[in-house]
C-alpha positions as CSV (number, residue, x, y, z in Angstrom):
1,D,90.2,2.4,50.1
2,N,87.9,5.1,51.0
3,D,84.9,3.6,49.0
4,A,85.2,0.2,50.8
5,I,85.7,2.1,54.1
6,A,82.8,3.9,53.6
7,A,80.5,0.8,52.5
8,V,81.8,-1.1,55.7
9,A,81.0,1.7,58.1
10,A,77.5,2.3,56.2
11,A,76.8,-1.1,56.6
12,E,78.1,-1.6,60.3
13,M,76.1,1.6,61.6
14,S,73.2,0.3,59.3
15,I,73.0,3.7,57.5
16,K,70.0,4.3,55.2
17,R,72.1,5.6,52.0
18,L,75.5,5.9,51.2
19,I,76.3,8.5,48.5
20,L,79.7,8.0,46.4
21,L,80.5,11.0,44.4
22,S,82.7,10.9,41.4
23,D,83.5,13.1,38.2
24,I,81.3,11.0,36.1
25,D,77.4,11.1,36.0
26,G,77.0,7.6,37.2
27,V,77.6,4.2,35.7
28,Y,77.4,4.0,32.2
29,N,75.8,1.4,29.7
30,G,77.2,0.2,26.3
31,S,75.3,3.1,24.8
32,R,76.9,5.6,27.0
33,S,73.7,6.2,28.8
34,V,73.7,6.3,32.9
35,I,72.0,3.4,34.2
36,P,69.4,4.9,36.4
37,R,68.7,2.0,38.9
38,V,70.2,-1.4,40.0
39,Y,67.6,-3.2,42.1
40,L,68.9,-6.2,44.6
41,D,68.0,-8.8,42.6
42,D,69.7,-7.5,39.5
43,G,73.2,-7.5,41.4
44,G,74.3,-10.8,39.7
45,A,73.3,-10.0,36.1
46,F,75.0,-6.1,36.8
47,E,78.3,-7.8,38.0
48,K,78.2,-10.2,34.9
49,E,77.6,-7.7,32.3
50,F,80.5,-5.5,33.6
51,E,82.8,-8.6,33.6
52,D,81.7,-9.2,30.1
53,Q,82.7,-5.6,29.5
54,S,79.5,-5.7,27.0
55,G,77.8,-2.9,28.5
56,V,79.0,-1.1,31.6
57,V,81.6,1.8,30.7
58,T,83.0,5.1,32.2
59,K,84.5,8.1,31.3
60,S,86.0,8.9,34.6
61,R,89.4,10.5,34.4
62,V,90.5,7.9,37.4
63,G,90.1,5.0,35.1
64,R,88.5,1.7,35.2
65,G,89.9,1.0,38.7
66,G,88.1,4.2,40.1
67,I,84.9,3.2,39.2
68,M,85.5,-0.6,40.2
69,S,86.2,0.3,43.5
70,K,82.9,2.2,43.8
71,L,80.9,-0.8,42.2
72,D,82.6,-3.2,44.5
73,A,81.6,-0.6,47.5
74,A,78.1,-0.1,46.2
75,M,77.2,-3.7,45.9
76,F,78.8,-4.8,49.0
77,A,76.7,-2.2,50.9
78,Q,73.7,-3.0,48.9
79,K,73.7,-6.7,50.0
80,R,73.8,-5.5,53.5
81,G,70.7,-3.3,53.3
82,V,72.2,0.0,52.4
83,E,71.0,2.4,49.6
84,V,73.8,3.7,47.5
85,V,74.0,6.5,44.9
86,I,77.1,6.9,42.4
87,A,76.9,10.4,41.2
88,N,78.8,13.5,39.8
89,G,79.9,15.7,42.6
90,F,80.0,18.5,40.3
91,Q,76.2,18.6,39.8
92,H,74.1,21.3,41.1
93,H,72.7,20.5,44.6
94,I,73.9,16.9,44.3
95,L,73.7,15.8,47.8
96,K,70.1,17.4,48.1
97,T,69.0,15.4,45.0
98,A,70.9,12.1,45.8
99,A,69.3,12.2,49.3
100,E,65.7,12.2,47.6
101,E,63.3,9.3,48.5
102,T,63.6,8.2,44.6
103,P,66.9,9.8,43.3
104,Q,66.9,11.1,39.7
105,V,70.5,11.5,39.6
106,G,73.6,8.9,39.1
107,T,73.2,5.3,39.4
108,F,70.6,4.1,42.3
109,F,71.5,0.6,44.1
110,A,67.9,-0.2,45.6
111,T,67.5,-2.4,48.6
112,T,64.4,-3.9,47.0
113,S,63.6,-6.0,44.2
114,P,62.5,-4.5,41.0
115,P,58.6,-4.0,40.3
116,S,58.9,-5.6,37.1
117,S,61.5,-7.5,35.4
118,S,64.9,-6.0,34.2
119,L,67.5,-3.3,35.1
120,S,66.4,-1.3,32.0
121,S,62.7,-1.2,32.8
122,T,62.8,2.1,34.3
123,T,64.8,3.9,31.9
124,T,62.1,5.7,29.8
125,T,60.4,6.6,33.2
126,T,63.6,8.0,34.5
127,E,64.3,10.0,31.5
128,E,60.9,11.6,31.6
129,D,61.6,12.1,35.2
130,V,64.6,14.1,34.4
131,K,63.2,15.9,31.9
132,M,60.4,16.9,34.3
133,K,63.1,18.0,37.0
134,V,65.1,20.1,34.5
135,K,61.8,21.7,33.5
136,A,60.9,22.4,37.3
137,E,64.4,23.8,37.7
138,A,63.9,26.3,35.0
139,R,60.7,27.5,36.1
140,E,62.3,27.8,39.4
141,A,65.0,30.1,37.8
142,R,62.1,32.2,36.1
143,K,60.3,32.6,39.5
144,A,63.7,33.6,41.3
145,G,64.6,36.0,38.3
146,R,61.5,37.9,39.0
147,V,62.4,38.2,42.5
148,L,65.7,39.5,41.0
149,A,64.3,41.8,38.7
150,N,62.2,43.6,41.8
151,L,65.1,43.9,43.9
152,K,66.3,47.8,44.6
153,A,68.9,48.8,42.2
154,S,71.3,49.1,45.3
155,E,70.5,45.6,46.0
156,R,71.7,44.1,42.6
157,S,74.7,46.4,42.9
158,A,75.3,44.8,46.2
159,I,75.5,41.3,44.6
160,L,77.7,42.2,41.8
161,N,80.3,44.1,44.3
162,K,80.1,40.9,46.6
163,L,80.7,38.7,43.5
164,A,83.6,40.8,42.6
165,L,85.0,40.7,46.1
166,L,84.6,37.0,46.3
167,L,86.4,36.4,43.0
168,E,89.8,38.3,44.7
169,E,89.1,36.6,48.2
170,R,89.0,33.1,46.7
171,Q,91.4,33.5,44.0
172,D,93.8,30.7,45.1
173,D,90.8,28.3,45.2
174,I,89.6,29.2,41.8
175,L,92.9,28.7,40.4
176,R,93.4,25.5,42.0
177,E,90.3,24.2,40.4
178,N,91.1,25.5,37.2
179,Q,94.5,23.9,37.3
180,L,92.8,20.6,38.0
181,D,90.9,20.9,34.6
182,M,94.1,22.0,32.9
183,E,95.8,18.8,34.1
184,E,92.9,16.6,33.1
185,H,92.6,17.7,29.5
186,K,96.3,18.8,28.7
187,E,96.7,15.6,26.6
188,T,93.3,15.8,24.7
189,L,92.8,19.5,23.9
190,A,94.3,21.5,21.6
191,Q,96.6,24.3,22.6
192,T,94.2,27.1,21.7
193,M,91.4,25.3,23.6
194,L,93.8,25.3,26.7
195,D,94.5,28.9,26.3
196,R,90.6,29.5,26.5
197,L,90.4,27.1,29.4
198,K,93.3,28.8,31.7
199,L,92.3,31.2,34.4
200,S,94.8,33.5,35.8
201,K,94.9,36.3,38.6
202,P,95.1,38.9,35.9
203,K,91.8,37.4,34.5
204,L,90.1,37.3,37.7
205,E,91.2,40.9,38.4
206,S,89.7,41.9,35.3
207,L,86.6,40.0,35.9
208,S,86.4,41.9,39.4
209,K,86.9,45.3,37.6
210,G,84.0,44.5,35.0
211,L,81.6,43.5,37.6
212,R,82.3,46.8,39.8
213,Q,81.8,48.8,36.5
214,L,78.4,47.1,36.0
215,A,77.3,48.0,39.6
216,K,77.8,51.8,39.2
217,E,74.5,52.1,37.0
218,D,71.2,50.3,37.1
219,P,69.7,49.6,33.6
220,L,66.1,48.5,34.7
221,D,63.0,51.1,34.8
222,K,64.9,53.6,32.6
223,V,62.0,55.9,30.8
224,L,62.8,55.7,27.0
225,S,60.0,57.6,26.0
226,S,56.9,59.7,27.6
227,V,54.0,60.9,25.6
228,K,51.0,63.0,26.6
229,V,48.3,60.9,25.0
230,S,45.3,63.3,25.7
231,G,44.6,66.8,25.5
232,D,43.7,67.1,29.1
233,G,47.1,65.7,30.2
234,G,45.6,63.0,32.4
235,L,46.7,60.2,30.1
236,T,50.2,59.6,29.6
237,L,52.1,56.5,28.0
238,V,55.8,55.8,29.0
239,K,58.2,53.2,27.6
240,Q,60.6,51.9,29.9
241,T,63.3,49.1,30.2
242,V,62.5,45.6,31.5
243,P,64.6,42.4,31.5
244,I,64.3,40.0,28.8
245,G,63.3,36.9,31.1
246,V,65.0,33.9,31.4
247,L,68.2,33.4,29.3
248,L,70.0,30.2,28.4
249,I,73.7,30.6,27.5
250,I,75.7,27.8,26.6
251,F,79.5,28.4,26.4
252,E,82.4,26.1,25.4
253,S,85.9,25.9,27.1
254,R,86.2,29.5,28.6
255,P,85.1,29.6,32.6
256,D,85.9,33.3,32.7
257,A,82.9,33.8,30.7
258,L,80.6,32.6,33.5
259,P,81.1,35.6,36.0
260,Q,80.8,37.6,33.0
261,I,77.4,36.5,31.9
262,A,76.1,35.9,35.5
263,G,77.2,39.6,36.3
264,L,75.2,40.9,33.1
265,S,72.2,38.8,34.0
266,I,72.0,40.1,37.7
267,A,72.6,43.6,36.7
268,S,69.9,43.5,34.0
269,G,67.4,41.3,36.4
270,N,67.3,38.3,34.2
271,A,67.0,34.6,35.2
272,L,70.0,32.8,33.8
273,L,70.6,29.1,32.9
274,L,74.2,28.4,32.2
275,K,75.8,25.3,30.5
276,G,79.7,25.2,30.1
277,G,82.1,23.0,28.7
278,K,82.9,19.7,30.4
279,E,86.5,20.3,30.2
280,A,85.8,23.4,32.5
281,A,83.5,21.3,35.0
282,R,85.7,22.3,38.2
283,S,86.2,25.9,37.3
284,N,82.5,26.5,36.2
285,Q,81.4,24.6,39.6
286,I,83.5,26.9,42.1
287,L,82.8,30.3,39.9
288,H,79.0,29.2,40.1
289,S,78.8,28.6,43.8
290,L,80.7,32.1,44.1
291,V,77.5,33.9,42.2
292,Q,75.0,31.8,44.3
293,E,76.9,32.8,47.5
294,A,76.9,36.5,46.2
295,I,73.1,36.6,45.6
296,S,72.2,34.9,48.6
297,S,74.5,37.5,50.7
298,V,71.6,39.8,49.7
299,C,68.3,38.1,48.8
300,Q,68.2,34.1,49.7
301,D,64.9,34.0,47.3
302,A,66.9,35.0,44.1
303,K,69.3,32.5,44.7
304,E,68.2,30.0,42.1
305,S,68.0,32.7,39.5
306,V,71.4,31.7,38.3
307,L,71.6,27.8,37.8
308,L,74.3,25.7,36.2
309,V,73.3,23.3,33.9
310,S,75.0,19.8,33.6
311,G,74.8,17.1,30.5
312,R,73.8,17.2,27.0
313,S,70.3,15.7,27.6
314,E,69.2,18.5,30.2
315,V,70.4,21.2,27.5
316,S,68.2,19.2,24.8
317,T,65.2,19.5,27.3
318,L,65.9,23.3,27.7
319,L,66.0,23.9,24.0
320,E,62.4,22.6,24.0
321,M,61.2,25.2,26.6
322,Q,60.2,28.0,24.4
323,D,57.4,28.8,26.9
324,V,59.9,29.3,29.5
325,I,63.2,30.4,28.1
326,D,63.1,33.8,26.2
327,L,66.6,34.1,24.5
328,C,69.1,31.5,23.9
329,I,72.9,32.5,23.4
330,P,75.5,30.1,22.4
331,R,79.1,31.1,22.6
332,G,81.6,28.5,20.9
333,S,82.4,26.9,17.7
334,N,80.6,27.2,14.5
335,E,79.1,23.6,15.1
336,L,77.8,24.5,18.4
337,V,75.9,27.5,17.1
338,Q,74.5,25.7,14.2
339,H,73.4,23.1,16.3
340,I,71.5,25.3,18.5
341,Q,69.8,27.3,15.8
342,N,68.8,24.0,14.2
343,N,67.3,22.5,17.3
344,T,65.3,25.1,19.1
345,K,62.2,27.3,18.5
346,I,63.8,29.9,21.2
347,P,65.3,33.0,19.7
348,V,69.2,32.4,19.0
349,M,71.5,35.3,19.5
350,G,75.3,34.8,18.5
351,H,77.8,34.5,15.9
352,A,78.8,31.3,14.1
353,D,82.2,32.6,12.8
354,G,84.8,35.0,14.2
355,I,86.7,35.8,10.5
356,C,88.2,39.3,11.1
357,H,90.0,41.1,8.3
358,V,92.4,43.7,8.3
359,Y,93.0,45.8,5.1
360,V,96.0,47.7,4.6
361,D,95.8,50.6,2.3
362,S,98.2,52.0,0.1
363,D,98.3,55.5,2.0
364,C,99.1,53.7,5.2
365,N,101.6,54.4,8.0
366,L,103.7,51.3,7.8
367,E,105.0,51.3,11.1
368,M,101.3,51.9,12.7
369,A,100.2,49.0,10.2
370,M,102.6,46.5,11.6
371,K,101.9,47.6,15.2
372,I,98.2,46.9,14.6
373,I,98.3,43.8,12.7
374,R,100.6,42.2,15.4
375,D,98.3,43.2,18.1
376,S,95.3,42.1,16.3
377,K,96.9,38.6,15.5
378,T,99.1,37.7,18.7
379,D,97.5,39.4,21.6
380,Y,94.7,36.5,21.8
381,P,95.0,34.3,18.8
382,A,92.2,32.2,20.0
383,A,90.0,35.2,20.5
384,C,87.0,35.6,18.0
385,N,88.0,39.2,17.6
386,A,91.5,38.1,16.3
387,L,92.8,38.9,12.9
388,E,92.2,35.9,10.6
389,T,92.7,37.5,6.9
390,L,95.2,40.2,6.3
391,L,94.2,42.1,3.0
392,I,96.9,43.9,1.5
393,H,96.7,46.7,-1.3
394,K,98.5,45.9,-4.4
395,D,100.9,48.8,-4.2
396,L,102.5,47.2,-1.1
397,L,103.7,44.4,-3.3
398,K,105.2,46.6,-5.9
399,D,107.2,48.9,-3.5
400,G,108.3,46.1,-1.3
401,R,106.3,47.1,2.0
402,L,104.8,43.7,2.1
403,C,108.5,42.1,2.9
404,E,108.4,44.2,6.0
405,I,104.9,43.0,7.4
406,L,105.9,39.4,6.5
407,S,109.1,39.6,8.3
408,M,107.3,41.0,11.5
409,L,104.7,38.3,11.3
410,D,107.7,35.9,10.8
411,D,109.4,37.3,14.1
412,A,106.0,37.0,15.9
413,G,105.7,33.2,15.2
414,V,102.8,33.8,12.9
415,T,102.4,30.9,10.0
416,V,101.2,33.0,6.9
417,H,99.1,31.0,4.6
418,V,99.2,32.5,1.0
419,A,96.0,32.9,-0.9
420,P,96.2,32.2,-4.8
421,R,95.7,35.9,-6.0
422,I,98.8,37.3,-4.2
423,L,100.5,34.2,-5.0
424,E,100.1,34.8,-8.8
425,Q,100.7,38.7,-8.7
426,A,104.0,38.0,-6.8
427,A,105.0,35.5,-9.4
428,S,104.3,38.0,-12.1
429,A,106.2,40.9,-10.6
430,S,109.0,38.5,-9.8
431,S,111.3,40.4,-12.6
432,S,110.7,43.9,-10.9
433,S,110.4,42.9,-7.2
434,P,112.1,39.6,-6.9
435,E,112.3,40.1,-3.1
436,V,108.4,40.0,-2.5
437,A,108.2,36.7,-4.5
438,K,111.0,35.3,-2.5
439,S,109.4,36.4,0.9
440,L,106.2,34.4,0.0
441,E,108.3,31.1,-1.0
442,G,107.9,27.8,1.0
443,R,104.6,29.2,2.7
444,P,101.7,27.0,3.1
445,V,99.1,27.9,0.2
446,T,95.4,28.1,0.7
447,D,92.6,28.7,-1.7
448,D,89.9,28.5,1.4
449,L,89.4,32.2,2.2
450,H,86.8,31.6,5.1
451,I,88.8,30.3,7.9
452,E,89.1,30.9,11.3
453,Y,92.2,29.6,12.7
454,G,92.0,30.6,16.3
455,S,95.8,30.1,16.3
456,L,99.0,32.0,15.4
457,D,97.9,31.5,11.8
458,C,96.7,33.8,9.3
459,T,95.6,34.1,5.5
460,I,97.1,36.9,3.5
461,E,95.6,38.2,0.1
462,V,96.0,41.0,-2.3
463,V,93.3,43.6,-3.5
464,D,93.2,46.4,-6.0
465,D,91.6,49.0,-3.8
466,V,89.4,49.9,-1.0
467,K,86.2,48.6,-2.9
468,D,87.9,45.4,-3.8
469,A,88.8,44.9,0.0
470,I,85.1,45.5,0.9
471,A,84.0,43.1,-1.9
472,H,86.5,40.5,-0.6
473,I,85.0,40.9,2.9
474,Q,81.4,40.6,2.0
475,E,82.1,37.5,0.1
476,H,84.2,35.7,2.4
477,G,83.7,37.4,5.9
478,S,81.5,36.5,8.9
479,E,80.1,40.1,9.7
480,H,82.2,40.2,12.8
481,T,84.9,42.9,12.7
482,E,86.9,44.5,10.2
483,V,89.9,47.0,10.1
484,I,91.3,49.5,7.7
485,I,94.8,51.2,8.1
486,T,94.9,54.2,6.4
487,E,95.8,58.1,6.4
488,N,93.4,58.6,3.9
489,K,90.1,60.0,5.5
490,D,88.0,59.6,2.3
491,T,89.2,56.0,1.8
492,S,88.6,55.3,5.7
493,H,84.9,56.9,5.2
494,V,84.2,54.4,2.1
495,F,85.4,51.4,4.1
496,L,83.5,52.2,7.3
497,S,80.4,52.7,5.6
498,G,80.8,49.8,3.0
499,V,81.5,46.9,5.1
500,D,78.5,45.1,6.3
501,S,79.7,44.0,9.5
502,S,78.9,44.4,13.3
503,C,82.1,46.3,13.9
504,A,84.2,48.4,11.7
505,F,87.5,50.2,12.7
506,H,89.8,52.8,11.5
507,N,93.5,52.6,12.4
508,A,93.0,50.5,15.5
509,S,93.2,46.8,16.7
510,S,90.4,44.3,15.9
511,R,90.9,43.2,19.5
512,F,89.1,46.4,20.5
513,S,85.8,44.7,19.6
514,D,85.2,43.6,23.0
515,G,82.3,44.5,25.5
516,F,85.0,45.3,28.3
517,R,87.1,47.4,26.1
518,F,83.7,49.3,24.5
519,G,82.7,50.2,28.3
520,L,79.7,47.9,28.6
521,G,81.5,46.5,31.8
522,A,81.3,42.9,30.4
523,E,79.9,41.1,27.3
524,V,77.6,38.3,27.1
525,G,78.7,37.4,23.7
526,I,79.3,38.9,20.1
527,S,76.1,39.2,17.9
528,T,76.5,39.3,14.1
529,A,72.4,39.1,13.9
530,R,70.6,42.1,12.5
531,I,67.9,42.1,15.2
532,H,67.8,43.3,18.7
533,A,71.6,43.4,19.3
534,R,74.7,43.7,17.2
535,G,78.2,43.6,17.9
536,P,79.7,43.3,21.6
537,V,76.3,42.5,23.4
538,G,76.7,44.1,26.9
539,I,73.6,45.0,29.2
540,E,71.5,46.9,26.8
541,G,71.4,43.7,24.8
542,L,69.6,41.7,27.7
543,L,66.9,44.3,28.0
544,T,63.5,44.6,26.3
545,S,60.9,47.2,26.8
546,K,57.4,47.7,28.4
547,W,54.7,50.4,27.7
548,I,52.9,51.8,30.9
549,L,49.8,53.8,30.5
550,K,48.5,55.7,33.5
551,G,45.1,57.3,33.2
552,Q,42.4,58.8,35.4
553,G,39.5,56.8,34.6
554,H,40.0,57.3,30.7
555,T,38.0,54.8,28.3
556,V,38.3,54.8,24.5
557,E,34.4,55.7,24.5
558,D,35.4,59.1,26.1
559,F,37.3,59.7,23.0
560,A,34.8,58.6,20.6
561,R,32.3,60.9,22.1
562,G,34.9,64.0,22.0
563,E,35.2,64.4,25.6
564,Y,38.9,64.1,25.2
565,N,41.2,64.4,22.0
566,Y,44.5,62.5,20.9
567,V,47.5,64.6,21.0
568,H,50.2,62.2,21.2
569,E,52.8,64.9,22.5
570,K,56.4,63.9,23.4
571,L,57.2,65.0,27.0
572,P,60.7,65.6,28.4
573,I,61.5,62.3,30.1
574,D,62.4,64.0,33.3
575,E,58.6,65.0,33.6
576,E,57.3,61.4,33.8
577,S,56.5,60.2,37.4
C-alpha cells in the first residue's frame, strides 16, 4: 500500500523524516490519549502492546487496518534510520509542525533511544509543550489581529470581497469536502445534526452575499460622542469604536458558521480562534484555508488573525487564557454552553436554549396564523429560532379553530406533543366541541414545557389570554424569540412590552430572528444575556469603545488654579477631527 511504499522509498533514499497523514491525531493509548513519542528501543514493547490490544486504539474512519498499515510502515522505516510522524492531516500547518526538530503533533517515531526509561516518560512534558504551543499561537493571533485592526477600511473590505469570491469559485471543492463529512457521519448523527452539517450551493451563495454586505461599511473608529471639556475649546474628549480584541468561538456541526464568524471578525478587526465540531473537520478545514487565503491576498502579516483550533485539550488550554482571550462565544447545545461557562474566567456570550414560542390570540387572522406557524416550525426545524411551543388562546378550542391548525401541522409532517392543560380543557369541552377532543386523541403527551426539539416536533398548550401567555413564556422560555399573532394592537402592545426575551415579534415568523435577516450582514450567534449584546449579534456586538482625549498642554493643575474651567459641552460628531 501507499504507506509501505513510502516507508521503503524513505529508507532506500536515506530520508531524514517521513510524515504519514491520517484523519486521527496520532496513535492512541488505552486512555484515549495520543502517544507522543516512540523511541527506537521501545519498538518491541510497543508492538506487543498493540497485539495485546490493551492500549493502542484508534478512531480513524478507515478502521484498524488503516492505522495498522501506518504502524507497520512507521516501525519499518524507524528500524532503518528514518524518523516518522503519524499525524492528523486536517490540523493547522501540519506539515510545518510535523517537520520541526522535536514535533509536538501526532506520534513521533524517533531513531534514538529514550533519554530515561519508558514510552510514557515524556507524556507530561509533551502535554506542557502542547499547552505552550497553543498559548503561543493565541498570542500570535492577538498580534496579527492588531495588524488587521490597523488596516485601512478599504483593505478589510477587500479581504471580505475576496472571501466572498472564493466561496463562489471553490464551491465544488467545498461541497466535495462537505460530502465526505456527511458520508462519514451519516450512520452516527441524528438527522437534525446532519441537516446542520450539510452545505449547499444556496447556502454558499447566501454566505457570499452576507460577506459583501459586511464589506460595504467599516464599523471601526466611528465617533460615538464628542465633548468639549474645557471652556477654551482646546481640550476635547471623543468616544469611538474599537475591536474587542481576541475572540474564541466554539461551534458545533454547522460549517456555514465559519465564514460568517470569520467575516464578522475581519470586518470588526478582531482576532479569532475557531473551534468547530469534529464531524465537520474537512468542511471547516477548507473553509478556514479560504479565509486565510483571502487575508493573505491583502496582508500577509494579518494571516494568523484567524486560526482553527483542533482537539478538546487545546480548547481547555485556551479557556484558561483570560489574559489573552477577551470574549468566548459558544454556539451549540445547552451542554456545550454550560460546560464553557463553568470552565473559564473569560466572559461568555451566547444562549443555552432556543425555546421559541408562538402565541395565537383569539383576535387572530387564522389564515395568517397558520402561515406563520408553518414557517416558524418547518422552514428549518433544527435552527435555534424555530418554533418549539405553540400557545393557543382558549377561544380557539371553543370555536374549533384549533382543529384547522392541527390539521395544517399534520399535513406539514409535524409531530404535536400535547401539554396537560390543553388535554384537560379539551376533555372537559368534549360534549360541546367533540371535534377538538378528537383532534388531540392519539398524540404524544408531555408535561415538560421546556423542550427544544430541533426537529419536526412541537409542544402545544392552551392559555387564558395574553397575560397568561406571557406568564407561561416567562416560566418556561429561554428568552430567545417570542411571537404573537393578533389583529388587536392593544393586545400586541401588551405582549411585545411584557415578554422578557431578546426578540419579540408581532404577526411575523420566529425565523426572522437572524443576523442576516436583520440586515446585520451575518451573525456570530444569538445572545440571551443582558450585558453588552442581546438577540442576533452582528458586527456591533463585536465592538467596544475607546476614549481619546486631545489637548494643547492642558494639566489638571490648570483647572485647579482656575486658568481653565470645565464645560463638558456636547459637540456635533462631524466637528470632531
